[in-house]
C-alpha positions in Angstrom: 68.9 3.3 -17.7 67.6 2.1 -21.1 68.3 3.6 -24.4 67.3 2.2 -27.7 69.5 3.5 -30.5 67.6 4.3 -33.7 70.1 4.5 -36.7 68.7 7.2 -39.0 69.6 10.7 -40.0 69.5 11.6 -36.4 69.9 9.3 -33.4 67.4 9.8 -30.6 67.2 8.3 -27.1 64.0 6.4 -26.2 62.1 7.2 -23.0 64.1 9.2 -20.5 62.2 7.3 -17.7 63.2 3.7 -18.3 66.4 3.0 -20.1 69.0 0.3 -20.3 72.6 1.2 -19.7 74.8 -0.4 -22.3 78.5 -1.2 -21.9 79.6 -2.0 -25.4 83.3 -2.0 -26.3 82.7 -3.6 -29.6 79.4 -5.0 -31.0 80.1 -6.9 -34.1 77.4 -8.3 -36.4 77.9 -10.9 -39.1 77.7 -9.4 -42.6 74.2 -9.5 -44.1 73.8 -8.8 -47.8 70.8 -6.5 -47.5 72.7 -4.1 -45.2 74.2 -1.3 -47.2 74.6 1.8 -45.1 77.3 4.0 -43.7 76.7 6.4 -40.9 79.1 8.3 -38.7 77.7 10.2 -35.8 79.6 11.8 -33.0 78.7 13.3 -29.6 75.3 11.7 -29.3 73.6 12.5 -26.0 71.7 9.3 -25.1 69.7 10.8 -22.3 69.3 13.9 -20.2 70.4 12.0 -17.1 73.5 10.4 -18.4 74.9 13.1 -20.7 77.3 10.4 -22.0 78.8 10.9 -25.5 79.4 8.1 -28.0 81.1 7.8 -31.4 79.0 5.5 -33.6 80.4 4.0 -36.7 78.1 1.7 -38.7 79.2 -0.3 -41.7 77.9 -3.4 -43.4 80.2 -5.6 -41.4 80.2 -4.1 -37.9 78.9 -1.6 -35.4 81.4 -0.1 -33.0 80.3 1.9 -29.9 83.2 3.6 -28.2 82.3 4.9 -24.8 83.9 8.2 -23.7 82.7 7.9 -20.1 82.5 4.9 -17.8 79.1 3.1 -17.9 78.2 0.4 -15.4 77.8 -3.1 -16.9 74.2 -3.8 -15.7 71.5 -6.1 -16.8 68.3 -4.9 -18.3 66.3 -3.1 -15.6 63.4 -5.0 -14.2 60.0 -3.9 -12.7 60.8 -3.0 -9.1 57.5 -2.1 -7.3 53.8 -1.5 -7.5 52.4 2.0 -7.0 48.6 2.1 -6.4 46.7 5.4 -6.5 43.1 5.8 -5.2 40.3 7.7 -6.7 41.0 11.0 -4.8 44.6 10.9 -6.1 43.4 10.9 -9.8 40.2 12.9 -9.3 41.1 15.7 -11.8 43.5 16.7 -14.5 45.6 18.6 -11.9 45.8 15.6 -9.7 46.8 13.3 -12.6 49.6 15.7 -13.4 50.8 15.6 -9.8 50.7 11.8 -9.7 52.6 11.6 -13.0 55.2 14.0 -11.6 55.4 11.9 -8.4 55.9 8.7 -10.3 58.7 10.3 -12.4 60.4 11.6 -9.2 61.6 8.1 -8.5 64.0 7.6 -11.4 65.5 4.4 -9.9 62.1 2.7 -9.8 60.4 0.8 -12.6 56.9 0.6 -11.2 53.6 -1.0 -12.2 50.8 1.6 -11.7 47.4 0.6 -10.5 44.6 3.2 -10.6 41.1 3.5 -9.3 38.3 5.4 -11.0 38.4 9.2 -10.9 37.0 10.7 -7.7 33.5 9.6 -7.0 32.9 8.1 -10.4 32.1 4.6 -9.0 29.3 6.0 -6.8 28.0 8.1 -9.7 27.9 5.0 -12.0 26.0 3.0 -9.4 23.5 5.8 -9.0 23.1 6.2 -12.7 22.4 2.5 -13.0 19.7 2.6 -10.3 18.0 5.6 -11.9 18.1 3.9 -15.3 16.0 1.0 -14.0 13.0 3.3 -13.5 13.6 6.3 -15.8 12.7 4.8 -19.2 14.9 4.5 -22.2 14.1 8.0 -23.6 15.2 9.6 -20.4 18.6 8.0 -20.0 20.3 11.1 -21.6 18.9 13.3 -18.8 20.3 11.2 -15.9 22.4 13.7 -13.8 25.1 11.2 -12.9 25.7 10.3 -16.6 26.1 13.9 -17.5 28.5 14.4 -14.5 30.7 11.4 -15.6 30.8 12.6 -19.3 31.7 16.2 -18.3 34.4 15.1 -15.8 36.2 12.8 -18.2 35.9 15.0 -21.3 37.1 18.0 -19.3 40.1 16.0 -17.9 41.0 14.8 -21.4 40.8 18.4 -22.7 42.9 19.9 -19.9 45.6 17.2 -20.2 45.6 17.8 -24.0 45.3 14.1 -24.9 43.2 12.6 -27.7 39.5 12.5 -26.9 39.3 9.1 -28.7 40.9 7.4 -25.7 37.6 7.4 -23.9 35.0 8.3 -26.6 34.2 4.6 -27.3 33.7 3.9 -23.5 31.4 6.9 -23.0 29.3 5.8 -25.9 29.1 2.2 -24.6 28.3 3.4 -21.1 25.3 5.3 -22.4 24.1 2.3 -24.4 24.5 0.1 -21.4 22.3 2.4 -19.3 19.7 2.3 -22.1 19.8 -1.4 -21.9 19.3 -1.4 -18.2 16.3 1.0 -18.7 14.8 -1.3 -21.3 15.2 -4.4 -19.1 14.1 -2.5 -16.0 16.6 -4.4 -13.8 20.2 -4.1 -12.6 21.6 -7.5 -11.9 24.9 -8.0 -9.9 26.6 -9.0 -13.2 25.5 -5.9 -15.0 26.4 -3.8 -12.0 30.0 -5.0 -12.2 30.2 -4.3 -15.9 28.7 -0.8 -15.3 31.2 0.2 -12.6 34.2 -1.1 -14.7 33.9 1.9 -17.0 35.4 4.1 -14.2 38.8 2.3 -14.0 38.9 1.6 -17.8 38.6 5.3 -18.6 40.9 6.7 -15.8 43.8 4.3 -16.8 43.4 5.2 -20.5 43.5 8.9 -19.8 46.5 8.6 -17.5 48.5 6.3 -19.9 47.8 8.8 -22.8 49.1 11.6 -20.6 52.2 9.8 -19.6 53.0 9.1 -23.2 52.3 12.7 -24.1 55.0 13.9 -21.6 57.5 11.5 -22.9 57.2 8.7 -20.3 56.4 5.6 -22.3 53.3 3.9 -20.8 51.0 1.0 -21.7 47.4 0.7 -20.5 46.1 -2.7 -19.3 42.6 -3.9 -18.3 43.1 -6.3 -15.4 40.4 -8.7 -16.8 42.4 -9.0 -20.0 45.8 -9.8 -18.5 44.9 -12.8 -16.3 43.0 -11.6 -13.2 40.8 -14.7 -12.8 38.1 -14.6 -10.1 35.1 -16.5 -8.8 31.8 -15.5 -10.3 30.6 -13.8 -7.1 29.7 -10.6 -8.7 30.3 -7.4 -6.7 32.6 -9.2 -4.3 34.7 -11.8 -6.2 37.7 -13.6 -4.9 41.0 -13.9 -6.9 41.9 -17.4 -7.9 45.4 -18.9 -7.7 45.6 -19.2 -11.5 45.8 -15.4 -11.6 49.4 -15.2 -10.4 51.2 -17.0 -13.3 48.8 -15.5 -15.8 49.5 -11.9 -14.7 53.3 -12.5 -14.5 53.3 -13.9 -18.0 51.4 -10.9 -19.4 53.3 -8.1 -17.7 56.7 -9.6 -17.7 56.5 -10.7 -21.3 55.5 -7.2 -22.5 58.2 -5.6 -20.4 60.9 -7.7 -21.9 59.8 -7.2 -25.5 59.0 -3.5 -25.3 59.5 -1.8 -21.9 56.8 0.7 -20.9 55.2 1.7 -17.6 52.2 -0.6 -17.1 49.0 1.3 -16.1 46.6 -1.3 -14.8 42.9 -1.0 -13.8 42.3 -1.7 -10.2 39.3 -3.4 -8.7 38.4 -5.6 -11.7 38.7 -9.2 -12.8 37.1 -11.9 -15.0 34.9 -14.7 -13.7 36.4 -18.0 -14.5 33.1 -19.6 -15.5 31.2 -16.7 -17.0 34.2 -14.8 -18.4 32.3 -11.7 -17.4 33.8 -8.7 -15.7 33.8 -9.0 -11.9 34.7 -6.6 -9.1 36.7 -7.3 -6.0 34.5 -5.3 -3.6 34.9 -1.7 -2.5 38.6 -0.8 -2.1 39.6 -3.8 -4.2 42.3 -1.8 -6.1 44.5 -2.5 -3.1 44.1 -6.2 -3.7 44.9 -5.7 -7.4 48.2 -4.0 -6.3 49.2 -6.7 -3.9 48.3 -9.5 -6.3 50.6 -7.9 -9.0 53.3 -7.6 -6.4 53.1 -11.3 -5.5 52.8 -12.4 -9.2 56.0 -10.5 -10.2 57.9 -11.1 -6.9 58.5 -7.4 -6.4 60.4 -5.8 -3.5 57.7 -3.4 -2.4 54.0 -2.5 -2.8 53.1 1.1 -2.4 49.5 2.2 -1.7 49.1 6.0 -2.2 46.1 7.4 -0.4 44.8 10.8 0.7 46.0 10.5 4.3 49.5 10.2 5.9 49.4 6.4 6.2 47.4 4.3 8.6 46.2 6.5 11.5 45.6 5.9 15.2 41.9 6.5 14.6 39.5 8.1 12.1 40.5 11.8 11.7 36.9 12.6 11.0 36.1 11.5 14.5 39.1 12.9 16.3 41.3 15.4 14.3 44.4 14.7 16.5 44.8 11.2 15.0 48.4 10.4 14.3 50.2 8.2 11.7 51.2 4.7 12.7 54.8 4.3 11.4 54.9 0.4 11.5 52.3 -2.3 11.4 52.3 -6.1 11.0 50.2 -7.9 8.4 47.9 -9.2 11.2 47.3 -5.7 12.6 46.7 -4.3 9.1 44.2 -7.1 8.3 42.2 -6.5 11.5 42.2 -2.7 11.0 40.9 -3.2 7.5 38.2 -5.7 8.4 36.9 -3.6 11.3 36.4 -0.4 9.3 39.7 1.4 8.7 39.2 2.9 5.2 42.9 2.9 4.3 43.2 -0.8 3.2 41.0 -3.4 1.6 40.2 -6.3 4.1 41.6 -9.0 1.8 44.5 -7.0 0.3 47.1 -8.0 2.8 46.8 -11.8 2.0 49.0 -11.8 -1.2 51.6 -9.5 0.4 51.8 -11.7 3.5 52.0 -14.9 1.5 54.9 -13.5 -0.6 56.4 -11.6 2.4 56.4 -8.3 0.4 56.4 -5.1 2.5 53.5 -2.7 1.9 54.0 1.0 2.3 51.0 3.3 2.7 51.8 6.9 1.6 50.0 10.2 1.0 49.9 11.4 -2.6 49.0 14.9 -1.3 52.0 14.9 1.0 54.6 12.5 -0.5 57.3 13.6 1.9 55.4 12.2 4.9 57.0 8.9 6.0 53.7 7.0 5.9 53.2 3.5 7.3 55.3 0.4 6.6 53.5 -3.0 6.9 55.7 -6.1 7.4 55.5 -9.6 8.8 56.9 -8.6 12.2 57.9 -5.4 14.0 59.4 -4.3 17.3 56.6 -4.6 19.9 58.6 -3.9 23.0 57.2 -0.4 23.5 53.8 -0.9 21.8 50.6 -0.9 23.7 47.8 0.2 21.4 48.3 0.6 17.7 44.9 2.0 16.5 41.3 2.3 17.4 38.7 1.5 14.7 35.0 2.2 14.8 32.4 0.3 12.8 28.9 1.9 13.0 25.4 0.7 12.3 25.9 -2.8 13.5 23.1 -5.3 14.3 23.6 -7.4 17.4 21.8 -10.7 18.2 21.5 -12.4 21.6 20.6 -16.0 21.0 19.8 -18.4 23.9 19.0 -22.1 23.4 15.6 -23.2 24.5 16.8 -26.8 24.9 18.7 -28.6 27.6 22.3 -27.8 28.5 24.9 -29.0 26.0 22.5 -29.5 23.1 24.4 -31.0 20.1 24.4 -29.0 17.0 23.1 -25.7 18.4 25.9 -23.5 17.1 25.9 -25.4 13.7 22.2 -24.6 13.3 22.7 -20.9 14.2 25.5 -20.4 11.7 23.8 -22.4 8.9 21.0 -19.9 9.1 23.3 -17.1 8.3 25.0 -19.1 5.6 21.7 -19.8 3.8 21.0 -16.0 3.8 24.5 -15.0 2.7 25.0 -12.8 5.8 28.5 -12.6 7.3 29.0 -12.5 11.1 31.5 -10.0 12.6 32.0 -10.6 16.3 31.0 -13.7 18.3 30.9 -14.4 22.1 29.6 -17.8 23.2 28.7 -19.9 26.2 27.3 -23.4 26.4 23.7 -22.3 26.1 23.8 -18.9 24.5 25.6 -16.9 21.8 25.9 -13.2 21.1 27.0 -12.0 17.7 27.0 -9.0 15.4 26.2 -9.0 11.7 28.5 -7.5 9.1 26.7 -4.4 8.0 28.4 -4.3 4.6 26.4 -7.4 3.6 23.2 -5.4 4.2 24.1 -1.9 3.2 24.3 -2.9 -0.5 20.6 -3.9 -0.3 17.5 -1.8 -0.3 16.2 -0.8 3.2 13.0 -2.9 2.7 15.1 -5.9 1.8 17.4 -5.3 4.8 14.4 -5.3 7.2 12.9 -8.4 5.5 16.2 -10.4 5.8 16.6 -9.5 9.5 13.0 -10.5 10.2 13.7 -13.8 8.4 16.8 -14.4 10.4 14.9 -13.9 13.7 12.1 -16.1 12.5 14.4 -19.0 11.6 16.5 -18.7 14.8 13.4 -18.6 17.0 12.7 -22.2 16.0 15.7 -23.3 18.1 16.3 -20.4 20.5 15.1 -17.2 22.2 16.3 -14.3 20.1 16.8 -10.6 21.1 17.6 -8.3 18.1 19.5 -5.1 19.0 20.1 -2.5 16.3 22.1 0.8 16.1 25.1 -0.6 17.8 28.8 0.1 17.1 32.0 -2.1 17.3 35.0 -0.4 18.8 38.1 -2.4 17.9 41.3 -2.0 19.9 44.2 -3.2 17.8 47.2 -3.6 20.0 50.0 -5.6 21.6 48.8 -9.1 22.8 51.5 -9.1 25.4 49.8 -6.1 27.1 46.2 -7.1 26.7 45.5 -6.9 30.4 46.8 -3.3 30.5 44.7 -2.4 27.4 41.5 -3.9 28.9 42.0 -2.3 32.3 42.7 1.2 30.8 39.8 0.9 28.3 37.3 -0.1 30.9 38.5 2.7 33.2 37.8 5.2 30.4 34.4 3.7 29.6 33.4 3.6 33.3 34.3 7.2 33.6 32.0 8.0 30.6 29.2 6.0 32.1 29.2 3.7 29.1 28.0 0.1 29.5 29.9 -2.5 27.3 27.3 -4.9 25.9 29.7 -7.5 24.5 33.4 -8.1 24.4 35.4 -10.4 22.1 39.1 -11.1 21.4 40.0 -12.3 17.9 41.9 -15.5 17.2 44.8 -13.3 15.9 45.1 -12.0 19.5 45.8 -8.4 18.2 42.2 -7.3 18.3 39.8 -6.7 21.2 36.3 -5.7 20.2 33.8 -3.9 22.4 30.1 -3.3 21.5 28.4 -0.1 22.6 25.4 2.0 21.5 25.9 4.0 18.3 25.2 7.4 20.0 28.0 6.7 22.5 30.6 5.4 20.1 32.3 8.6 18.9 32.9 10.0 22.4 34.3 6.6 23.4 36.8 6.7 20.6 37.9 10.3 21.5 38.4 9.5 25.1 40.2 6.2 24.4 42.5 8.0 22.0 43.4 10.6 24.6 44.0 7.9 27.2 46.3 5.7 25.1 48.0 8.0 22.6 48.3 11.2 24.6 49.6 9.6 27.7 53.1 8.1 28.2 53.3 4.3 28.6 55.0 4.7 32.0 51.9 6.7 33.1 49.6 4.0 31.9 51.5 1.4 33.8 51.7 3.6 36.9 47.9 3.9 36.9 47.6 0.1 36.8 50.1 -0.2 39.7 48.3 2.3 41.8 45.0 0.8 41.0 45.8 -2.9 41.5 49.1 -3.0 43.3 50.9 -4.5 40.3 51.6 -3.6 36.8 49.8 -5.4 34.1 52.0 -6.1 31.1 
């Protein structure tokens, strides 16, 4: 590993974490007039790991390093992987210590570290901003969430015994920003993104300072300063292609000139027109990690969460959920989009494009194998991979009032949603009617009154061309599984739902062919997930196929 020799009264090794192995039989430098020193040092221990001794003789004309033990002739060590840690993994000083220990437990890795904000800091920042709008400038100091954020970060700095100055400026700027919001009496999307950026900016500075304190040389980076270029869609920006070469230049250049563990803010970018701070949407730190992985062409991207990888269902619904050892990128993307909290919906794209494996691990239980996500996997024994529940969905049944085969009907329907900026989740169509569900995440970020107003406006616009039936409090149950066994999956699923007396109101299979979505009432959804999990994951495959044989006379595969 790397060792930088400092010729002085004593010779010390640099960071014990990342060092360069040197094989030097004779390093000779041309004489230079200013050089006038003589130093003889023997038995120098370059690092705790190598315990190799050198005899160093330095004169004006030459420097000879005589190796007493064999050292491999290896090139300078390169960055090998990305390790991303979520908010719960760095929620306190104790957790930060554990994460630092975890990182250093992989001596053969040279990682880039991507961090989220500490614990629930992002939620607290948003609440503080909303309260500042109406509380008045003089009352900003008394906002409960601001006090919580200050206390959490100051306590963490104190417990880790790092310099308070690493976050003092940010805490002061945060309070000034909230006073500005109170004065203007509004919180725009642009200001909201700037507000939440304080969480990641402070967590990375604290962690980098702690890593340096314990002797692991680290360097903090704000993503928006090292080339993360995005659209100006505040609160949900997309990363632009120019990001990849810019990030590679920044991180690789610094690593070559002065190796140190990069500690990068997740979730953040810079708008290409506005040059303002943007955010990548909730969970966007995963996208930060995969973007860095693609930019640097790394061998693996590790996403460290608070669960043992991707699970067969939400453990809060059914505690017997099990880790899924392997996933394809297609399966992971469907899981993420339809509600699995482990991965960001868009985070798989850079990894898939660069064909870089993504490993999901548990920072609370690092010995658990986790989930490995790759381009392809062995599907010979796979039936169902996971069950995902998306609650509080709005469903629309839209039937054309015109003659059969009316030109442009679907185009008019979807242009209405485009004008309102509302995304559609699941679609099922016929020639004269269409059923669809609206993406709740596009509405949850708005006030309840605004949600109701938008839905009323959607119905009003659609009623100009169709008969509309709006159905609320629905849930999407997505079955992510093996396309080659879709008939078996459907037969078993409908048998379970029929037994429960649940009526499926809509069904759709995605273009990826790995996802089958069923729409049911909200109050029935959890029981459906529990029963489906028991049927698919607590029953042997041969039993599933035998049930199909006995029910139909032939096995569905």
